[in-house]
N, CA, C, O and the ligand as a Tripos MOL2 file, in Angstrom:
@<TRIPOS>MOLECULE
protein
  237   235    60     0     0
PROTEIN
NO_CHARGES

@<TRIPOS>ATOM
      1 N           0.8340   -1.2110    0.0000 N.3       1 MET1
      2 CA          0.0000    0.0000    0.0000 C.3       1 MET1
      3 C           0.8680    1.2600    0.0000 C.2       1 MET1
      4 O           1.9320    1.3000    0.6170 O.2       1 MET1
      5 N           0.4030    2.2480   -0.6810 N.am      2 LYS2
      6 CA          1.1690    3.4850   -0.7920 C.3       2 LYS2
      7 C           1.1100    4.2590    0.5190 C.2       2 LYS2
      8 O           0.0580    4.4100    1.1390 O.2       2 LYS2
      9 N           2.2620    4.7320    0.9040 N.am      3 LYS3
     10 CA          2.3280    5.5090    2.1310 C.3       3 LYS3
     11 C           1.9510    6.9560    1.8330 C.2       3 LYS3
     12 O           2.4180    7.5420    0.8560 O.2       3 LYS3
     13 N           1.1230    7.5080    2.6620 N.am      4 THR4
     14 CA          0.7730    8.9110    2.4740 C.3       4 THR4
     15 C           1.5600    9.7650    3.4460 C.2       4 THR4
     16 O           1.6560    9.4770    4.6400 O.2       4 THR4
     17 N           2.1170   10.8240    2.8900 N.am      5 ILE5
     18 CA          2.9790   11.6920    3.6900 C.3       5 ILE5
     19 C           2.4100   13.1010    3.7140 C.2       5 ILE5
     20 O           1.9640   13.6220    2.6920 O.2       5 ILE5
     21 N           2.4300   13.6920    4.8540 N.am      6 CYS6
     22 CA          1.9580   15.0680    4.9960 C.3       6 CYS6
     23 C           2.8480   15.9850    4.1450 C.2       6 CYS6
     24 O           4.0700   15.9670    4.2920 O.2       6 CYS6
     25 N           2.2470   16.7810    3.2640 N.am      7 PRO7
     26 CA          3.0470   17.6300    2.3760 C.3       7 PRO7
     27 C           3.7550   18.7630    3.1100 C.2       7 PRO7
     28 O           4.6640   19.3800    2.5540 O.2       7 PRO7
     29 N           3.3670   19.0400    4.3160 N.am      8 ILE8
     30 CA          3.9700   20.1510    5.0550 C.3       8 ILE8
     31 C           5.1560   19.6780    5.8800 C.2       8 ILE8
     32 O           6.2670   20.1800    5.7100 O.2       8 ILE8
     33 N           4.9390   18.7300    6.7610 N.am      9 CYS9
     34 CA          6.0180   18.2930    7.6400 C.3       9 CYS9
     35 C           6.6410   16.9800    7.1560 C.2       9 CYS9
     36 O           7.6120   16.4920    7.7340 O.2       9 CYS9
     37 N           6.0670   16.4180    6.0860 N.am     10 GLU10
     38 CA          6.5820   15.1940    5.4680 C.3      10 GLU10
     39 C           6.6350   14.0280    6.4410 C.2      10 GLU10
     40 O           7.4960   13.1530    6.3500 O.2      10 GLU10
     41 N           5.7150   14.0380    7.3480 N.am     11 LYS11
     42 CA          5.6100   12.9490    8.3010 C.3      11 LYS11
     43 C           4.6860   11.8870    7.7330 C.2      11 LYS11
     44 O           3.5780   12.1870    7.2880 O.2      11 LYS11
     45 N           5.1410   10.6620    7.7500 N.am     12 ALA12
     46 CA          4.2940    9.5690    7.2980 C.3      12 ALA12
     47 C           3.2780    9.2530    8.3790 C.2      12 ALA12
     48 O           3.6250    9.0410    9.5410 O.2      12 ALA12
     49 N           2.0180    9.2250    7.9740 N.am     13 MET13
     50 CA          0.9780    9.0070    8.9560 C.3      13 MET13
     51 C           0.6050    7.5420    9.0460 C.2      13 MET13
     52 O           0.5800    6.8430    8.0330 O.2      13 MET13
     53 N           0.3220    7.0790   10.2230 N.am     14 PRO14
     54 CA         -0.1020    5.6930   10.3940 C.3      14 PRO14
     55 C          -1.5390    5.5020    9.9360 C.2      14 PRO14
     56 O          -2.3510    6.4260    9.9860 O.2      14 PRO14
     57 N          -1.8370    4.3010    9.4940 N.am     15 GLY15
     58 CA         -3.2090    3.9920    9.1110 C.3      15 GLY15
     59 C          -3.5420    4.4910    7.7240 C.2      15 GLY15
     60 O          -2.6610    4.8600    6.9480 O.2      15 GLY15
     61 N          -4.8230    4.4980    7.4260 N.am     16 GLN16
     62 CA         -5.3000    4.9030    6.1190 C.3      16 GLN16
     63 C          -5.4220    6.4200    6.0380 C.2      16 GLN16
     64 O          -5.6700    7.1040    7.0310 O.2      16 GLN16
     65 N          -5.2370    6.9230    4.8100 N.am     17 TRP17
     66 CA         -5.3460    8.3720    4.6400 C.3      17 TRP17
     67 C          -6.7420    8.8570    5.0050 C.2      17 TRP17
     68 O          -6.9060    9.9640    5.5170 O.2      17 TRP17
     69 N          -7.7430    8.0310    4.7420 N.am     18 ASN18
     70 CA         -9.1060    8.4810    5.0310 C.3      18 ASN18
     71 C          -9.4190    8.4650    6.5230 C.2      18 ASN18
     72 O         -10.5290    8.7950    6.9420 O.2      18 ASN18
     73 N          -8.4300    8.0790    7.3130 N.am     19 GLU19
     74 CA         -8.5970    8.1690    8.7690 C.3      19 GLU19
     75 C          -8.0990    9.5050    9.3000 C.2      19 GLU19
     76 O          -8.3200    9.8550   10.4590 O.2      19 GLU19
     77 N          -7.4190   10.2470    8.4190 N.am     20 TRP20
     78 CA         -6.9180   11.5420    8.8700 C.3      20 TRP20
     79 C          -8.0400   12.5580    8.8280 C.2      20 TRP20
     80 O          -8.6920   12.7220    7.7970 O.2      20 TRP20
     81 N          -8.2710   13.2310    9.9170 N.am     21 PRO21
     82 CA         -9.3190   14.2600    9.9240 C.3      21 PRO21
     83 C          -8.9440   15.4570    9.0630 C.2      21 PRO21
     84 O          -9.8200   16.1590    8.5580 O.2      21 PRO21
     85 N          -7.6620   15.6890    8.8970 N.am     22 GLU22
     86 CA         -7.2170   16.8820    8.1800 C.3      22 GLU22
     87 C          -6.5450   16.5420    6.8560 C.2      22 GLU22
     88 O          -5.7430   17.3250    6.3470 O.2      22 GLU22
     89 N          -6.8670   15.3790    6.2950 N.am     23 TYR23
     90 CA         -6.2540   14.9680    5.0420 C.3      23 TYR23
     91 C          -6.2730   16.0850    4.0040 C.2      23 TYR23
     92 O          -7.3070   16.7450    3.8970 O.2      23 TYR23
     93 N          -5.2150   16.3590    3.2260 N.am     24 PRO24
     94 CA         -3.9780   15.5790    3.1600 C.3      24 PRO24
     95 C          -2.9130   16.0010    4.1740 C.2      24 PRO24
     96 O          -1.7460   15.6280    4.0520 O.2      24 PRO24
     97 N          -3.3170   16.7630    5.1500 N.am     25 PHE25
     98 CA         -2.3570   17.1900    6.1640 C.3      25 PHE25
     99 C          -2.5010   16.3280    7.3990 C.2      25 PHE25
    100 O          -3.5700   15.7780    7.6650 O.2      25 PHE25
    101 N          -1.4060   16.2130    8.1610 N.am     26 CYS26
    102 CA         -1.4400   15.3180    9.3060 C.3      26 CYS26
    103 C          -2.1900   15.9440   10.4690 C.2      26 CYS26
    104 O          -2.6760   15.2380   11.3540 O.2      26 CYS26
    105 N          -2.2840   17.2620   10.4690 N.am     27 SER27
    106 CA         -2.9260   17.9240   11.5920 C.3      27 SER27
    107 C          -3.4510   19.2840   11.1670 C.2      27 SER27
    108 O          -3.1450   19.7740   10.0800 O.2      27 SER27
    109 N          -4.2340   19.8740   12.0290 N.am     28 LYS28
    110 CA         -4.7910   21.1870   11.7610 C.3      28 LYS28
    111 C          -3.6690   22.2140   11.6140 C.2      28 LYS28
    112 O          -3.7680   23.1600   10.8320 O.2      28 LYS28
    113 N          -2.6170   22.0090   12.3710 N.am     29 LYS29
    114 CA         -1.4820   22.9210   12.3300 C.3      29 LYS29
    115 C          -0.8780   22.9670   10.9360 C.2      29 LYS29
    116 O          -0.5920   24.0400   10.4050 O.2      29 LYS29
    117 N          -0.6890   21.7970   10.3550 N.am     30 CYS30
    118 CA         -0.1040   21.7440    9.0130 C.3      30 CYS30
    119 C          -1.0580   22.3420    7.9890 C.2      30 CYS30
    120 O          -0.6170   22.9630    7.0220 O.2      30 CYS30
    121 N          -2.3260   22.1650    8.1860 N.am     31 ARG31
    122 CA         -3.3050   22.7600    7.2820 C.3      31 ARG31
    123 C          -3.2130   24.2780    7.3360 C.2      31 ARG31
    124 O          -3.2750   24.9530    6.3090 O.2      31 ARG31
    125 N          -3.0670   24.8000    8.5310 N.am     32 THR32
    126 CA         -2.9590   26.2480    8.7010 C.3      32 THR32
    127 C          -1.6850   26.7740    8.0610 C.2      32 THR32
    128 O          -1.6920   27.8360    7.4380 O.2      32 THR32
    129 N          -0.6030   26.0430    8.2100 N.am     33 ILE33
    130 CA          0.6660   26.4460    7.6030 C.3      33 ILE33
    131 C           0.5180   26.5070    6.0890 C.2      33 ILE33
    132 O           0.9850   27.4470    5.4450 O.2      33 ILE33
    133 N          -0.1300   25.5040    5.5350 N.am     34 ASP34
    134 CA         -0.3250   25.4610    4.0930 C.3      34 ASP34
    135 C          -1.1590   26.6420    3.6200 C.2      34 ASP34
    136 O          -0.8440   27.2740    2.6110 O.2      34 ASP34
    137 N          -2.2090   26.9290    4.3450 N.am     35 LEU35
    138 CA         -3.0810   28.0540    4.0030 C.3      35 LEU35
    139 C          -2.3000   29.3630    4.0880 C.2      35 LEU35
    140 O          -2.4500   30.2420    3.2390 O.2      35 LEU35
    141 N          -1.4810   29.4800    5.1020 N.am     36 GLY36
    142 CA         -0.6670   30.6820    5.2700 C.3      36 GLY36
    143 C           0.2920   30.8800    4.1140 C.2      36 GLY36
    144 O           0.4790   32.0050    3.6510 O.2      36 GLY36
    145 N           0.8950   29.8150    3.6480 N.am     37 ARG37
    146 CA          1.7930   29.9070    2.5000 C.3      37 ARG37
    147 C           1.0480   30.3890    1.2810 C.2      37 ARG37
    148 O           1.5270   31.2360    0.5270 O.2      37 ARG37
    149 N          -0.1220   29.8410    1.1060 N.am     38 TRP38
    150 CA         -0.9550   30.1610   -0.0400 C.3      38 TRP38
    151 C          -1.2990   31.6370   -0.0390 C.2      38 TRP38
    152 O          -1.0990   32.3260   -1.0390 O.2      38 TRP38
    153 N          -1.8040   32.1150    1.0520 N.am     39 LEU39
    154 CA         -2.1770   33.5230    1.1620 C.3      39 LEU39
    155 C          -0.9470   34.3960    1.0630 C.2      39 LEU39
    156 O          -0.9810   35.4530    0.4340 O.2      39 LEU39
    157 N           0.1340   33.9650    1.6750 N.am     40 GLY40
    158 CA          1.3710   34.7240    1.6390 C.3      40 GLY40
    159 C           1.8400   34.9730    0.2260 C.2      40 GLY40
    160 O           2.3290   36.0580   -0.0880 O.2      40 GLY40
    161 N           1.6960   33.9720   -0.6350 N.am     41 GLU41
    162 CA          2.1280   34.1510   -2.0150 C.3      41 GLU41
    163 C           1.2210   35.1000   -2.7580 C.2      41 GLU41
    164 O           1.6690   35.8380   -3.6360 O.2      41 GLU41
    165 N          -0.0390   35.0860   -2.4160 N.am     42 ASN42
    166 CA         -0.9600   36.0180   -3.0670 C.3      42 ASN42
    167 C          -0.6610   37.4500   -2.6620 C.2      42 ASN42
    168 O          -0.7050   38.3630   -3.4870 O.2      42 ASN42
    169 N          -0.3580   37.6380   -1.3920 N.am     43 TYR43
    170 CA         -0.1390   38.9850   -0.9040 C.3      43 TYR43
    171 C           1.2370   39.5180   -1.2870 C.2      43 TYR43
    172 O           1.5120   40.7110   -1.1600 O.2      43 TYR43
    173 N           2.0980   38.6160   -1.7570 N.am     44 ARG44
    174 CA          3.4660   39.0340   -2.0210 C.3      44 ARG44
    175 C           3.5970   39.7960   -3.3440 C.2      44 ARG44
    176 O           4.6540   40.3500   -3.6460 O.2      44 ARG44
    177 N           2.5340   39.8180   -4.1120 N.am     45 VAL45
    178 CA          2.5850   40.5390   -5.3840 C.3      45 VAL45
    179 C           2.7300   42.0380   -5.1190 C.2      45 VAL45
    180 O           1.8130   42.6550   -4.5760 O.2      45 VAL45
    181 N           3.8530   42.6280   -5.4900 N.am     46 PRO46
    182 CA          4.1410   44.0100   -5.1140 C.3      46 PRO46
    183 C           3.6790   45.0480   -6.1310 C.2      46 PRO46
    184 O           3.8650   46.2440   -5.9080 O.2      46 PRO46
    185 N           3.0880   44.6240   -7.2330 N.am     47 SER47
    186 CA          2.7960   45.5720   -8.3050 C.3      47 SER47
    187 C           1.6530   46.5190   -7.9490 C.2      47 SER47
    188 O           1.6330   47.6710   -8.3810 O.2      47 SER47
    189 N           0.7070   46.0240   -7.1610 N.am     48 GLN48
    190 CA         -0.4520   46.8750   -6.8660 C.3      48 GLN48
    191 C          -0.4560   47.2640   -5.3950 C.2      48 GLN48
    192 O          -1.2460   46.7560   -4.6000 O.2      48 GLN48
    193 N           0.4270   48.1580   -5.0620 N.am     49 GLU49
    194 CA          0.5020   48.5850   -3.6740 C.3      49 GLU49
    195 C          -0.3940   49.8060   -3.4560 C.2      49 GLU49
    196 O          -0.2280   50.8340   -4.1110 O.2      49 GLU49
    197 N          -1.3120   49.6820   -2.5590 N.am     50 THR50
    198 CA         -2.1950   50.8180   -2.2940 C.3      50 THR50
    199 C          -1.5870   51.6730   -1.2000 C.2      50 THR50
    200 O          -1.2440   51.1630   -0.1330 O.2      50 THR50
    201 N          -1.4490   52.9660   -1.4500 N.am     51 PRO51
    202 CA         -0.8070   53.8640   -0.4900 C.3      51 PRO51
    203 C          -1.6620   54.0970    0.7490 C.2      51 PRO51
    204 O          -1.1200   54.2700    1.8410 O.2      51 PRO51
    205 N          -2.9650   54.1050    0.6090 N.am     52 SER52
    206 CA         -3.8180   54.3180    1.7850 C.3      52 SER52
    207 C          -4.9600   53.3140    1.7890 C.2      52 SER52
    208 O          -5.3640   52.8090    0.7420 O.2      52 SER52
    209 N          -5.4580   53.0400    2.9430 N.am     53 THR53
    210 CA         -6.5230   52.0500    3.0570 C.3      53 THR53
    211 C          -7.8480   52.5840    2.5260 C.2      53 THR53
    212 O          -8.6440   51.8450    1.9470 O.2      53 THR53
    213 N          -8.0720   53.9030    2.7360 N.am     54 PHE54
    214 CA         -9.3350   54.4750    2.3190 C.3      54 PHE54
    215 C          -9.1310   55.4190    1.1350 C.2      54 PHE54
    216 O          -8.0890   56.0660    1.0340 O.2      54 PHE54
    217 N         -10.0950   55.5010    0.2590 N.am     55 PRO55
    218 CA         -9.9890   56.4510   -0.8580 C.3      55 PRO55
    219 C         -10.0960   57.8890   -0.3800 C.2      55 PRO55
    220 O         -10.7070   58.1680    0.6510 O.2      55 PRO55
    221 N          -9.5070   58.7830   -1.1280 N.am     56 ASP56
    222 CA         -9.5030   60.1820   -0.7410 C.3      56 ASP56
    223 C         -10.9020   60.7580   -0.9180 C.2      56 ASP56
    224 O         -11.4460   60.7890   -2.0220 O.2      56 ASP56
    225 N         -11.4670   61.2110    0.1860 N.am     57 GLU57
    226 CA        -12.8410   61.7010    0.0820 C.3      57 GLU57
    227 C         -12.9170   63.2140    0.0320 C.2      57 GLU57
    228 O         -14.0020   63.7930    0.0880 O.2      57 GLU57
    229 N         -11.7480   63.8590   -0.0760 N.am     58 GLU58
    230 CA        -11.7840   65.3260   -0.2140 C.3      58 GLU58
    231 C         -12.1620   65.6990   -1.6340 C.2      58 GLU58
    232 O         -12.1040   64.8730   -2.5450 O.2      58 GLU58
    233 N         -12.5410   66.9250   -1.8070 N.am     59 GLU59
    234 CA        -13.0090   67.4880   -3.0840 C.3      59 GLU59
    235 C         -14.5040   67.5340   -3.1510 C.2      59 GLU59
    236 O         -15.0640   67.9780   -4.1530 O.2      59 GLU59
    237 ZN          2.1200   17.5420    8.9220 Zn       60 ZN60
@<TRIPOS>BOND
     1     1     2 1
     2     2     3 1
     3     3     4 2
     4     3     5 am
     5     5     6 1
     6     6     7 1
     7     7     8 2
     8     7     9 am
     9     9    10 1
    10    10    11 1
    11    11    12 2
    12    11    13 am
    13    13    14 1
    14    14    15 1
    15    15    16 2
    16    15    17 am
    17    17    18 1
    18    18    19 1
    19    19    20 2
    20    19    21 am
    21    21    22 1
    22    22    23 1
    23    23    24 2
    24    23    25 am
    25    25    26 1
    26    26    27 1
    27    27    28 2
    28    27    29 am
    29    29    30 1
    30    30    31 1
    31    31    32 2
    32    31    33 am
    33    33    34 1
    34    34    35 1
    35    35    36 2
    36    35    37 am
    37    37    38 1
    38    38    39 1
    39    39    40 2
    40    39    41 am
    41    41    42 1
    42    42    43 1
    43    43    44 2
    44    43    45 am
    45    45    46 1
    46    46    47 1
    47    47    48 2
    48    47    49 am
    49    49    50 1
    50    50    51 1
    51    51    52 2
    52    51    53 am
    53    53    54 1
    54    54    55 1
    55    55    56 2
    56    55    57 am
    57    57    58 1
    58    58    59 1
    59    59    60 2
    60    59    61 am
    61    61    62 1
    62    62    63 1
    63    63    64 2
    64    63    65 am
    65    65    66 1
    66    66    67 1
    67    67    68 2
    68    67    69 am
    69    69    70 1
    70    70    71 1
    71    71    72 2
    72    71    73 am
    73    73    74 1
    74    74    75 1
    75    75    76 2
    76    75    77 am
    77    77    78 1
    78    78    79 1
    79    79    80 2
    80    79    81 am
    81    81    82 1
    82    82    83 1
    83    83    84 2
    84    83    85 am
    85    85    86 1
    86    86    87 1
    87    87    88 2
    88    87    89 am
    89    89    90 1
    90    90    91 1
    91    91    92 2
    92    91    93 am
    93    93    94 1
    94    94    95 1
    95    95    96 2
    96    95    97 am
    97    97    98 1
    98    98    99 1
    99    99   100 2
   100    99   101 am
   101   101   102 1
   102   102   103 1
   103   103   104 2
   104   103   105 am
   105   105   106 1
   106   106   107 1
   107   107   108 2
   108   107   109 am
   109   109   110 1
   110   110   111 1
   111   111   112 2
   112   111   113 am
   113   113   114 1
   114   114   115 1
   115   115   116 2
   116   115   117 am
   117   117   118 1
   118   118   119 1
   119   119   120 2
   120   119   121 am
   121   121   122 1
   122   122   123 1
   123   123   124 2
   124   123   125 am
   125   125   126 1
   126   126   127 1
   127   127   128 2
   128   127   129 am
   129   129   130 1
   130   130   131 1
   131   131   132 2
   132   131   133 am
   133   133   134 1
   134   134   135 1
   135   135   136 2
   136   135   137 am
   137   137   138 1
   138   138   139 1
   139   139   140 2
   140   139   141 am
   141   141   142 1
   142   142   143 1
   143   143   144 2
   144   143   145 am
   145   145   146 1
   146   146   147 1
   147   147   148 2
   148   147   149 am
   149   149   150 1
   150   150   151 1
   151   151   152 2
   152   151   153 am
   153   153   154 1
   154   154   155 1
   155   155   156 2
   156   155   157 am
   157   157   158 1
   158   158   159 1
   159   159   160 2
   160   159   161 am
   161   161   162 1
   162   162   163 1
   163   163   164 2
   164   163   165 am
   165   165   166 1
   166   166   167 1
   167   167   168 2
   168   167   169 am
   169   169   170 1
   170   170   171 1
   171   171   172 2
   172   171   173 am
   173   173   174 1
   174   174   175 1
   175   175   176 2
   176   175   177 am
   177   177   178 1
   178   178   179 1
   179   179   180 2
   180   179   181 am
   181   181   182 1
   182   182   183 1
   183   183   184 2
   184   183   185 am
   185   185   186 1
   186   186   187 1
   187   187   188 2
   188   187   189 am
   189   189   190 1
   190   190   191 1
   191   191   192 2
   192   191   193 am
   193   193   194 1
   194   194   195 1
   195   195   196 2
   196   195   197 am
   197   197   198 1
   198   198   199 1
   199   199   200 2
   200   199   201 am
   201   201   202 1
   202   202   203 1
   203   203   204 2
   204   203   205 am
   205   205   206 1
   206   206   207 1
   207   207   208 2
   208   207   209 am
   209   209   210 1
   210   210   211 1
   211   211   212 2
   212   211   213 am
   213   213   214 1
   214   214   215 1
   215   215   216 2
   216   215   217 am
   217   217   218 1
   218   218   219 1
   219   219   220 2
   220   219   221 am
   221   221   222 1
   222   222   223 1
   223   223   224 2
   224   223   225 am
   225   225   226 1
   226   226   227 1
   227   227   228 2
   228   227   229 am
   229   229   230 1
   230   230   231 1
   231   231   232 2
   232   231   233 am
   233   233   234 1
   234   234   235 1
   235   235   236 2
@<TRIPOS>SUBSTRUCTURE
     1 MET1         2 RESIDUE 1 A MET
     2 LYS2         6 RESIDUE 1 A LYS
     3 LYS3        10 RESIDUE 1 A LYS
     4 THR4        14 RESIDUE 1 A THR
     5 ILE5        18 RESIDUE 1 A ILE
     6 CYS6        22 RESIDUE 1 A CYS
     7 PRO7        26 RESIDUE 1 A PRO
     8 ILE8        30 RESIDUE 1 A ILE
     9 CYS9        34 RESIDUE 1 A CYS
    10 GLU10       38 RESIDUE 1 A GLU
    11 LYS11       42 RESIDUE 1 A LYS
    12 ALA12       46 RESIDUE 1 A ALA
    13 MET13       50 RESIDUE 1 A MET
    14 PRO14       54 RESIDUE 1 A PRO
    15 GLY15       58 RESIDUE 1 A GLY
    16 GLN16       62 RESIDUE 1 A GLN
    17 TRP17       66 RESIDUE 1 A TRP
    18 ASN18       70 RESIDUE 1 A ASN
    19 GLU19       74 RESIDUE 1 A GLU
    20 TRP20       78 RESIDUE 1 A TRP
    21 PRO21       82 RESIDUE 1 A PRO
    22 GLU22       86 RESIDUE 1 A GLU
    23 TYR23       90 RESIDUE 1 A TYR
    24 PRO24       94 RESIDUE 1 A PRO
    25 PHE25       98 RESIDUE 1 A PHE
    26 CYS26      102 RESIDUE 1 A CYS
    27 SER27      106 RESIDUE 1 A SER
    28 LYS28      110 RESIDUE 1 A LYS
    29 LYS29      114 RESIDUE 1 A LYS
    30 CYS30      118 RESIDUE 1 A CYS
    31 ARG31      122 RESIDUE 1 A ARG
    32 THR32      126 RESIDUE 1 A THR
    33 ILE33      130 RESIDUE 1 A ILE
    34 ASP34      134 RESIDUE 1 A ASP
    35 LEU35      138 RESIDUE 1 A LEU
    36 GLY36      142 RESIDUE 1 A GLY
    37 ARG37      146 RESIDUE 1 A ARG
    38 TRP38      150 RESIDUE 1 A TRP
    39 LEU39      154 RESIDUE 1 A LEU
    40 GLY40      158 RESIDUE 1 A GLY
    41 GLU41      162 RESIDUE 1 A GLU
    42 ASN42      166 RESIDUE 1 A ASN
    43 TYR43      170 RESIDUE 1 A TYR
    44 ARG44      174 RESIDUE 1 A ARG
    45 VAL45      178 RESIDUE 1 A VAL
    46 PRO46      182 RESIDUE 1 A PRO
    47 SER47      186 RESIDUE 1 A SER
    48 GLN48      190 RESIDUE 1 A GLN
    49 GLU49      194 RESIDUE 1 A GLU
    50 THR50      198 RESIDUE 1 A THR
    51 PRO51      202 RESIDUE 1 A PRO
    52 SER52      206 RESIDUE 1 A SER
    53 THR53      210 RESIDUE 1 A THR
    54 PHE54      214 RESIDUE 1 A PHE
    55 PRO55      218 RESIDUE 1 A PRO
    56 ASP56      222 RESIDUE 1 A ASP
    57 GLU57      226 RESIDUE 1 A GLU
    58 GLU58      230 RESIDUE 1 A GLU
    59 GLU59      234 RESIDUE 1 A GLU
    60 ZN60       237 GROUP 0 **** ****
């Protein structure tokens, strides 16, 4: 049988993959790390930097 490994910490999990509550991650922590990486890459795009949070309402 193929061993399933957590893509974040690369820990081989015991038992069947469908026994993991957080598949394909070994734990909620690894799921959060993965999500953070994902969002981090989206936010890293520097081309559209907004100088202020709110639009200028003067005028
Ligand atoms: Zn993990």
